[in-house]
C-alpha positions in Angstrom: -51.4 0.5 17.2 -48.7 -0.6 19.5 -44.9 -0.5 18.3 -44.2 -3.8 17.4 -42.6 -4.7 13.5 -43.9 -7.1 10.5 -42.3 -7.5 7.4 -43.9 -9.1 4.8 -41.6 -12.3 2.8 -42.7 -14.4 -0.3 -44.6 -18.0 0.7 -44.0 -21.0 -1.2 -46.7 -19.0 -3.1 -45.3 -16.2 -4.0 -48.1 -14.9 -1.7 -46.8 -12.4 0.6 -47.1 -13.7 4.5 -46.4 -11.2 7.6 -44.5 -12.1 10.3 -42.3 -9.8 13.2 -40.0 -8.0 11.8 -36.8 -8.1 13.8 -34.8 -5.8 15.2 -31.5 -4.3 14.2 -32.2 -2.2 11.0 -31.3 0.6 9.3 -34.2 2.0 10.6 -33.9 0.4 13.7 -29.7 1.9 14.2 -31.5 5.3 12.8 -34.5 5.6 15.5 -36.8 7.9 12.8 -39.1 9.3 14.6 -42.8 9.9 13.8 -45.0 12.6 14.9 -48.0 14.4 13.1 -49.6 17.8 14.0 -53.1 19.3 13.3 -53.4 21.9 11.6 -53.6 24.0 14.9 -49.7 22.7 15.7 -51.5 20.6 18.4 -49.6 16.6 18.3 -51.9 14.2 17.7 -49.8 11.3 16.8 -46.9 10.5 18.9 -44.3 7.4 18.0 -42.9 5.3 20.7 -39.1 6.4 18.4 -39.8 10.3 19.0 -40.3 9.3 23.2 -37.1 7.5 23.6 -35.5 10.7 20.8 -36.7 13.2 23.2 -38.2 12.1 26.9 -41.8 13.3 26.2 -44.4 10.0 27.0 -47.5 10.4 24.6 -49.6 10.9 27.3 -47.8 14.3 27.9 -47.1 14.9 23.9 -50.5 14.6 23.1 -52.8 17.7 22.7 -49.6 19.7 23.0 -48.4 22.8 21.1 -45.4 21.9 19.4 -43.3 24.5 19.5 -44.7 25.1 22.7 -43.5 21.8 24.2 -40.0 20.8 21.8 -39.1 24.6 20.7 -37.1 27.2 22.2 -38.9 30.8 22.4 -36.0 32.6 20.4 -37.3 29.8 17.8 -40.8 30.0 17.7 -41.9 32.5 15.2 -38.8 30.7 12.9 -41.0 27.0 13.7 -44.0 28.7 13.4 -43.4 30.8 9.6 -41.8 27.4 8.7 -45.3 25.2 10.0 -47.3 27.6 8.3 -45.5 27.4 4.8 -45.7 23.8 5.2 -49.5 23.5 6.1 -50.0 26.0 3.3 -49.4 23.9 0.3 -45.7 25.4 -0.5 -43.5 22.4 -0.3 -42.3 19.7 2.5 -39.2 21.1 4.1 -35.7 19.1 5.4 -32.7 20.8 7.1 -31.3 20.4 11.1 -33.6 22.4 13.9 -32.5 22.1 17.2 -35.7 20.6 19.9 -36.2 20.7 23.4 -35.5 17.6 25.0 -37.2 16.4 28.2 -34.5 16.9 30.2 -34.6 20.4 29.3 -31.5 20.2 26.8 -31.5 20.5 23.2 -30.5 17.9 20.2 -29.9 18.4 17.1 -32.6 16.5 14.6 -32.9 15.7 11.3 -35.9 16.5 10.1 -38.6 16.0 7.0 -41.5 18.1 7.4 -44.6 17.5 4.9 -48.3 18.4 5.0 -50.6 15.5 4.7 -54.6 15.9 4.3 -57.3 12.9 5.6 -60.1 11.8 3.6 -62.6 14.4 5.4 -60.3 17.3 4.0 -57.7 17.9 7.1 -55.1 19.5 7.2 -52.0 17.6 9.2 -48.2 18.5 9.0 -46.1 15.3 9.0 -42.6 15.2 11.0 -39.9 12.5 10.5 -37.1 13.1 12.7 -33.4 11.5 13.7 -30.2 12.3 15.6 -28.3 14.6 13.3 -25.2 12.5 15.1 -26.4 9.3 14.5 -27.5 9.8 10.9 -24.2 11.5 10.1 -22.6 8.1 12.3 -24.2 5.7 9.4 -23.6 8.2 6.3 -20.2 8.4 6.7 -19.7 4.6 7.9 -21.2 4.0 4.6 -19.7 6.6 2.1 -16.3 4.8 3.6 -17.8 0.9 3.1 -18.2 1.3 -0.6 -15.0 3.6 -1.5 -12.9 1.0 0.0 -15.4 -2.3 -1.9 -14.9 0.3 -5.0 -11.0 0.9 -4.2 -9.6 -2.4 -3.2 -7.2 -4.4 -5.1 -9.1 -7.7 -3.8 -12.2 -8.7 -5.8 -15.5 -9.3 -3.5 -18.9 -9.8 -3.3 -22.1 -10.6 -1.8 -24.0 -13.4 -2.8 -28.1 -13.4 -0.6 -29.9 -16.4 1.1 -29.9 -18.1 -2.1 -26.7 -17.7 -3.3 -27.0 -15.2 -6.3 -24.9 -12.5 -6.5 -26.2 -9.2 -5.2 -22.7 -7.4 -4.9 -19.3 -7.1 -6.8 -17.0 -4.9 -7.2 -14.6 -3.6 -9.8 -11.7 -5.4 -8.2 -14.0 -9.3 -8.8 -15.2 -7.9 -12.6 -11.5 -7.7 -13.3 -10.9 -11.3 -12.0 -13.6 -12.9 -13.7 -13.7 -10.5 -17.1 -17.3 -10.3 -16.4 -18.9 -6.9 -16.1 -20.8 -6.7 -12.4 -24.4 -7.0 -14.6 -23.8 -9.9 -15.2 -23.2 -11.4 -12.3 -26.6 -9.7 -11.1 -29.1 -12.4 -9.8 -27.0 -15.2 -10.8 -24.8 -18.2 -9.2 -21.9 -19.2 -9.5 -22.1 -22.1 -11.1 -24.5 -19.9 -14.1 -21.4 -16.5 -13.9 -18.6 -18.9 -13.3 -19.2 -21.8 -15.7 -14.9 -21.8 -16.3 -14.8 -22.9 -13.2 -15.2 -25.6 -10.2 -18.4 -23.4 -9.0 -20.0 -26.4 -8.0 -16.9 -26.8 -4.8 -17.6 -23.3 -4.4 -21.0 -22.9 -4.1 -20.7 -25.6 -1.4 -17.8 -24.0 1.0 -21.1 -20.8 0.8 -23.5 -22.9 1.4 -21.4 -24.7 4.3 -20.5 -21.0 5.5 -24.7 -20.2 5.3 -25.6 -23.0 7.6 -22.4 -23.0 10.8 -21.4 -19.4 10.6 -17.8 -19.8 10.4 -16.0 -18.7 8.0 -14.1 -20.7 4.7 -10.7 -18.5 4.8 -7.9 -18.8 1.9 -9.4 -21.8 -0.7 -7.7 -22.7 -3.3 -9.2 -22.2 -6.1 -7.9 -22.5 -9.8 -9.4 -22.2 -13.7 -9.2 -20.0 -16.4 -11.2 -16.5 -16.8 -13.2 -15.2 -19.5 -10.4 -12.2 -19.1 -7.6 -15.2 -19.9 -9.2 -18.0 -21.1 -5.8 -19.2 -22.4 -3.6 -19.3 -19.7 -4.7 -20.7 -16.4 -5.4 -18.5 -12.5 -5.7 -19.3 -9.6 -7.2 -17.4 -6.4 -7.1 -17.2 -2.6 -10.2 -17.5 -1.6 -12.1 -16.5 1.9 -16.3 -16.7 3.1 -18.0 -15.1 5.1 -22.0 -15.3 6.1 -23.1 -12.2 6.8 -25.5 -10.4 9.2 -27.1 -7.5 10.3 -27.1 -6.6 13.8 -29.9 -8.3 15.1 -28.0 -11.7 13.2 -30.5 -12.3 11.1 -28.7 -13.3 7.9 -27.9 -11.5 4.7 -25.9 -13.9 2.7 -22.1 -14.1 2.9 -20.2 -12.7 1.4 -16.2 -13.4 -0.4 -13.1 -12.3 -1.0 -10.7 -13.3 -3.7 -7.0 -12.6 -4.3 -6.2 -13.7 -7.6 -2.7 -15.5 -6.1 -1.6 -17.3 -9.9 2.2 -16.3 -9.3 2.4 -18.3 -6.5 0.6 -21.0 -8.6 2.5 -21.4 -11.2 5.8 -21.8 -8.9 4.4 -24.0 -7.5 3.8 -26.4 -10.9 7.4 -25.1 -11.9 9.1 -25.7 -8.2 10.8 -29.3 -9.8 13.0 -27.0 -12.0 13.0 -24.2 -9.9 14.8 -26.7 -7.3 16.6 -27.8 -10.1 17.5 -24.3 -10.4 18.7 -22.9 -6.9 20.9 -26.2 -6.8 23.1 -24.7 -10.1 22.7 -21.5 -8.3 24.2 -22.7 -4.9 27.1 -24.2 -6.9 27.9 -21.2 -8.8 28.2 -19.4 -5.7 30.9 -22.4 -4.6 32.8 -22.0 -8.0 32.3 -18.8 -9.8 34.7 -15.7 -7.8 37.5 -17.9 -6.0 39.4 -15.4 -6.5 39.7 -11.7 -7.8 41.5 -12.1 -10.5 39.4 -11.3 -14.1 40.7 -14.5 -16.5 39.8 -17.1 -13.8 36.2 -15.6 -12.2 35.6 -15.4 -16.5 36.8 -19.1 -16.4 35.0 -20.4 -13.7 31.7 -19.0 -15.1 31.9 -20.9 -18.8 32.1 -23.6 -16.3 29.6 -23.9 -14.2 27.5 -22.3 -17.9 28.5 -26.0 -19.1 27.2 -28.9 -19.5 24.0 -27.5 -17.2 22.9 -24.8 -19.6 24.4 -24.6 -23.3 26.6 -26.7 -25.2 28.9 -23.9 -25.4 30.4 -20.8 -23.3 31.9 -17.8 -24.6 32.8 -15.0 -21.8 32.9 -12.2 -24.3 34.6 -9.1 -21.7 34.4 -5.6 -23.3 37.9 -3.2 -24.1 37.1 -1.1 -21.8 36.6 -2.2 -18.8 39.6 -4.2 -19.2 42.0 -1.3 -19.5 39.9 0.6 -16.0 37.9 3.0 -17.7 35.0 2.9 -17.1 32.6 1.5 -19.8 30.6 3.7 -21.1 28.0 1.9 -24.0 26.7 3.8 -27.1 23.1 2.8 -27.6 23.5 1.4 -31.1 27.1 1.0 -32.2 29.6 -1.0 -32.1 32.0 -2.3 -29.1 34.6 -3.6 -28.3 35.8 -7.3 -27.0 37.6 -9.9 -25.4 37.1 -13.3 -25.0 38.3 -15.1 -22.1 36.9 -18.3 -21.8 35.3 -21.2 -23.9 33.6 -23.8 -23.0 32.4 -27.2 -24.4 30.5 -30.1 -23.2 32.0 -32.2 -26.5 35.7 -31.8 -26.8 35.4 -32.7 -31.0 32.7 -29.7 -31.1 33.1 -27.6 -33.7 31.5 -24.9 -32.4 35.1 -24.3 -30.5 36.7 -23.5 -33.2 34.2 -20.6 -34.3 35.0 -18.8 -30.8 36.8 -15.5 -31.2 41.1 -16.5 -30.5 41.2 -16.3 -26.4 42.1 -12.5 -25.3 42.6 -11.2 -28.7 40.3 -8.0 -29.7 37.2 -8.7 -31.2 34.8 -5.6 -33.6 31.3 -6.5 -33.6 28.6 -4.3 -35.2 25.5 -2.7 -34.3 23.8 -5.8 -35.4 25.4 -9.1 -33.9 23.3 -9.7 -31.0 26.3 -10.2 -28.9 26.3 -6.0 -29.5 22.6 -6.3 -28.4 22.7 -7.8 -25.4 25.5 -5.1 -24.2 23.9 -1.8 -25.6 20.5 -2.9 -24.7 21.5 -4.2 -20.6 19.2 -7.0 -21.4 19.2 -11.5 -22.8 18.9 -11.7 -26.6 17.8 -13.9 -26.6 17.1 -16.9 -29.9 14.9 -19.6 -29.1 15.1 -21.3 -32.8 17.8 -20.1 -34.7 17.8 -19.9 -38.7 20.5 -18.8 -41.3 19.9 -15.6 -41.4 21.2 -15.7 -37.5 23.7 -17.7 -37.8 25.8 -14.6 -39.8 24.1 -12.0 -36.9 26.3 -14.7 -34.4 29.3 -15.5 -35.6 32.6 -12.9 -36.4 32.5 -13.7 -40.1 31.4 -16.4 -43.0 33.1 -19.0 -41.5 32.6 -18.3 -37.8 28.7 -18.7 -39.0 29.7 -22.0 -41.3 31.4 -23.7 -38.3 28.2 -22.8 -36.0 26.5 -24.2 -39.1 28.1 -27.7 -39.3 28.1 -27.7 -35.1 24.0 -28.4 -35.3 23.9 -24.9 -33.3 20.2 -24.3 -33.0 19.1 -21.7 -30.3 21.0 -18.4 -29.1 21.3 -16.8 -25.8 24.1 -14.1 -24.6 23.1 -12.2 -21.1 25.2 -8.9 -20.7 27.6 -9.0 -17.6 26.5 -6.5 -15.5 28.0 -4.7 -11.9 25.8 -2.6 -10.2 24.8 -1.2 -13.1 26.9 -1.2 -15.4 27.9 -3.2 -18.3 31.0 -4.8 -18.8 30.4 -7.8 -20.8 28.5 -10.6 -22.1 27.9 -14.7 -21.4 27.7 -16.0 -25.1 25.5 -19.6 -24.7 24.7 -22.1 -27.6 22.9 -25.3 -27.8 23.3 -28.1 -30.6 23.6 -32.1 -29.3 20.6 -30.2 -26.2 18.0 -30.5 -28.2 15.4 -28.6 -25.7 15.2 -24.9 -26.9 16.7 -21.7 -24.3 13.8 -20.5 -22.7 12.9 -17.1 -20.4 13.5 -19.6 -17.1 17.7 -19.9 -19.1 17.4 -16.7 -19.7 17.1 -15.8 -15.8 19.3 -18.6 -14.5 22.2 -17.3 -16.9 21.7 -14.0 -16.2 22.5 -13.9 -12.7 25.1 -16.7 -13.2 26.8 -14.1 -15.4 25.8 -11.1 -12.5 27.6 -12.9 -10.6 30.9 -13.3 -12.6 30.8 -9.2 -13.2 30.7 -7.8 -9.1 34.6 -9.6 -9.4 35.1 -7.2 -12.0 34.0 -4.0 -10.6 33.8 -5.2 -7.1 36.8 -2.0 -5.5 33.4 0.3 -6.5 30.9 -0.8 -5.4 30.4 0.9 -1.5 30.5 3.9 -3.4 28.4 3.1 -6.2 26.0 2.0 -3.8 25.9 4.7 -1.7 25.6 7.1 -4.7 22.4 5.0 -5.7 20.7 4.5 -1.8 21.4 8.6 -1.2 19.5 9.3 -4.4 16.7 6.6 -3.9 16.5 8.5 -0.2 16.1 12.3 -1.2 13.9 11.0 -3.7 11.7 10.1 -1.1 11.5 12.7 0.9 9.1 15.5 0.3 9.0 17.9 -1.3 8.9 21.2 0.6 5.2 21.5 2.5 2.3 24.3 1.1 1.3 26.8 3.2 -0.2 24.8 6.5 -3.3 26.3 8.1 -1.9 27.2 11.3 1.3 25.6 11.4 4.5 26.4 10.4 7.1 24.5 9.5 11.3 23.5 8.0 12.3 20.3 7.3 16.2 19.2 7.5 17.2 15.5 6.1 21.2 15.3 6.4 22.6 11.5 5.5 25.9 10.0 7.3 28.9 11.5 6.7 30.2 7.4 6.3 30.4 6.1 2.8 28.5 2.9 3.3 25.6 4.5 6.2 22.7 5.8 4.2 19.8 4.7 6.2 16.1 5.0 6.3 15.6 8.1 8.4 12.7 10.5 7.1 9.9 12.7 7.8 6.5 14.0 6.6 3.9 16.4 6.8 0.3 15.5 5.6 -2.5 18.4 5.2 -5.4 16.5 6.1 -9.2 17.7 6.2 -10.7 19.8 8.4 -7.0 22.1 8.7 -5.5 18.9 10.3 -2.2 18.0 9.7 -0.2 15.6 10.8 3.6 15.5 11.6 5.8 12.2 10.9 9.3 11.8 11.5 10.7 7.7 11.6 13.5 5.8 11.3 13.6 2.5 9.5 16.6 0.1 12.2 19.4 -0.8 9.3 21.2 0.6 6.6 22.1 1.0 2.9 19.8 0.2 -0.1 17.0 -1.4 2.3 16.9 1.0 4.5 16.0 3.8 2.1 13.2 1.0 0.3 12.2 0.1 3.1 12.0 4.3 4.5 10.1 4.9 1.1 7.1 1.6 1.9 6.4 3.3 5.1 6.0 7.0 3.9 3.9 6.3 1.8 1.8 3.4 3.6 1.8 6.5 6.5 0.9 8.9 3.4 -2.1 6.7 2.8 -3.3 5.7 5.9 -3.0 8.9 7.2 -5.9 10.6 4.3 -8.1 7.9 6.5 -8.7 11.0 8.9 -7.5 7.4 11.4 -6.3 7.9 15.3 -2.1 7.8 16.0 -2.5 5.1 17.5 -4.7 3.3 14.5 -1.9 4.7 12.2 0.8 2.8 14.1 -1.4 -0.3 15.0 -1.2 -0.6 11.4 2.2 0.3 10.3 3.0 -2.0 12.7 1.7 -4.8 10.9 2.8 -3.2 7.2 6.5 -3.5 8.7 6.5 -7.1 10.3 6.7 -7.8 6.5 9.5 -5.9 5.6 13.4 -6.0 5.0 14.7 -4.4 7.8 11.4 -5.1 9.8 12.1 -2.2 12.6 11.9 1.4 12.9 10.7 4.0 15.0 8.0 6.5 15.0 7.1 9.3 16.0 3.0 10.4 14.7 1.3 13.5 15.8 -1.9 15.1 14.6 -2.6 18.7 15.2 -5.4 20.0 15.7 -5.9 24.2 14.7 -9.3 23.8 16.0 -8.9 21.9 19.4 -5.3 24.1 19.4 -4.6 20.1 20.0 -1.7 18.1 18.9 -3.1 14.0 19.5 0.7 11.7 19.7 1.7 8.4 19.2 5.3 6.8 19.1 6.4 3.4 18.4 10.1 3.9 20.1 10.8 7.2 19.1 12.7 9.8 20.9 10.5 11.9 22.4 9.4 15.7 21.1 10.9 18.8 22.7 8.2 21.0 23.1 8.6 24.9 23.3 7.0 27.5 25.0 7.2 31.6 24.7 8.3 32.5 28.6 9.2 28.7 30.1 12.6 26.8 29.0 12.4 23.3 26.1 10.1 20.1 27.5 11.2 17.1 26.4 6.9 15.4 26.1 6.9 12.5 28.2 5.2 10.3 25.6 4.0 6.5 26.3 7.9 5.5 24.7 5.6 2.1 22.8 7.5 -0.3 20.8 8.8 0.0 17.4 7.0 -0.8 14.6 7.7 -4.5 13.5 7.2 -5.8 16.8 4.2 -6.4 17.2 1.3 -7.3 20.1 2.3 -4.3 21.9 -0.2 -1.7 22.3 0.6 2.1 22.1 -1.4 5.1 23.0 -1.9 8.6 23.2 -1.3 11.6 24.4 -3.1 14.5 24.1 -1.1 18.4 24.1 -2.2 21.6 24.3 -0.1 23.8 21.7 -0.3 28.3 21.9 -0.1 30.3 19.7 3.9 30.0 19.2 4.3 26.8 20.2 6.7 24.8 18.5 6.9 21.0 18.6 10.5 19.9 17.8 10.4 16.6 16.6 14.1 14.5 15.1 15.7 10.8 14.8 18.3 9.5 17.0 20.7 11.0 14.9 20.5 13.9 16.1 21.7 13.2 19.4 23.3 10.3 19.2 27.0 9.6 19.1 29.3 6.7 20.8 31.5 9.0 23.1 28.7 10.4 24.7 25.6 9.1 27.0 21.7 9.7 26.1 20.9 12.1 28.4 23.9 14.3 28.1 23.0 14.9 24.2 19.8 15.3 25.4 19.7 18.1 28.0 22.6 19.5 24.8 19.5 20.0 22.8 17.4 21.5 25.6 19.7 23.8 25.1 20.7 24.8 22.3 16.5 25.2 21.9 16.4 28.0 24.6 17.8 31.6 24.3 15.5 34.2 21.7 13.2 33.5 19.4 15.1 32.7 15.8 13.4 31.2 12.6 12.9 27.6 12.2 15.0 27.5 9.3 17.6 29.2 12.0 16.8 26.3 14.1 17.1 24.1 12.0 20.2 24.7 10.6 21.8 25.4 14.1 20.9 22.3 15.7 22.7 20.5 12.2 25.8 22.7 12.5 25.9 21.7 16.7 25.1 18.8 17.1 26.6 16.8 13.6 29.8 15.8 13.1 31.3 14.9 9.4 32.2 11.2 10.8 28.7 10.1 12.0 27.6 7.6 11.2 23.5 7.7 11.0 21.7 10.0 9.4 19.2 12.2 10.6 15.8 14.0 9.9 14.5 17.0 12.1 11.0 18.6 11.5 10.3 21.8 13.7 6.7 23.2 14.3 5.5 26.1 15.2 1.9 27.4 15.9 1.1 30.5 14.0 -0.5 33.2 16.0 
């Protein structure tokens, strides 16, 4: 029998039809070899795959004792014992075994052995074997693919050549509001009648026929998961082929872009809102005078947003004290500005007298706004609501006479502190307040509130950014296999200079450890936030067991979409079993290697471009690390100053690292004390690792 394979397909009449099987299937990838031995252990059948796997032709193998041909002398007794067990009917045998190749080398093969019985009662042993490394690679790739598909936030599906679902992932189940079993075996129009499924299927047929992907196709509709709201998705289609080029079907990916869709539907209102905000940017905050700022806020709000606007400021804020508002108690306000759309409006008479202190109990709507720091909106005001808006029954009656039918109060918040509230009412404007109105009013109020609290802005920003920075840095690492580490983070000495330096120590499978040091360009909350996002991304990528260059390549793509969008980084992957450290850098200063009996040295590594530049390849350098060797990773804040060149500072670093043996903790403190100054304008991250003896 020759080696050509055949496959059976169902013809038009439903009968099986034989045809050549194209190469490239899973069995071809594995190269499964079949070997049959007679009861004496002689080879009686030898497949072409066996020849490819072990080098012996059929003529060379047939009739030979398998133990003599394929097994090393020290393993012969074990093989004969296993062979006897199989032939005596004690069960099949499976496992990994070293087999001798024709080239005298040894191959580790994964075996499945079993006994065969023919129609004459003769016994044979069948052995199925494949290369262990190839099998492990296929198993690993399959496991990774399954995990990625199952855990992806993107909806993924596979359809066969008849465009019937054969696989959907959990994300697509959630998107469509339909469990996987109700997808499988059905076409899109059958499974998704609530969408324009015919158009979707037409696109898939086009991809199936041409092999050209269709990307980012915009689809809208309603799903069973949320039938009352219209959603939108960006859908892409790809033709799926096996390694031999046989078309298997179509793969689809769906990303929910409902927010973008709704933003497009609201484009006109958004443009109008932006024009109001732009106008407010010019008109609010022209001076640092508090009352002037309040008047400007009220004038912008009327008539664009309301028929009447009142700006109430907490009395404690006017006194210059830090405002502490109880969560359920009364509040004292001063009305510093009132604006009305109509001069004869009775609602104006209901406003509090200008500049006078008025006490509002906790149940009043304006008090609730400042106590909760959130807008309070009553789209449709009733009689009971009026008594919670006006300061007394007379004011409530005036509001009713003016025809007030909708109310909105938004807190004046400056950098997390509530300073007062902006009160808005509608009377002649027939439209009730909406969430969009609340958002716009909050933005206008925020612009005015900043002017009140501007003097405390810098210190509060630094404290917030520093707290965020420290919260995003790692906890002291657990015990690491083969390494001991020490680390430090030190913020800048200047109040406004809080940067985005970070470090990380990531234990990985197989006792590996990733050592990471990075620096986001820029300073402030944005830099600290970007640092946190990059650190999270680095942790995720490191967990995928990627090479350092692949980690930096993915971080480069991620950084390009962030603000700030440039960062430097050193990623070192230490493997205690090979005693090697694989290092890649992205525009970062070189690490220092310290070896017992040698002077500290800067590693000569390809510098690479900073993360976010894009299009520049990264390279990995492998260095040997013996017991007692140390690796020092740091950010530029440790060595860069405004009055010395970088080479001088790096020489100073190497000098400080020389000398007698010290603990890692002492070395960290010693470097910071010697190289840093209280007024330094940059923060620093420092990480030192030593190979355990």
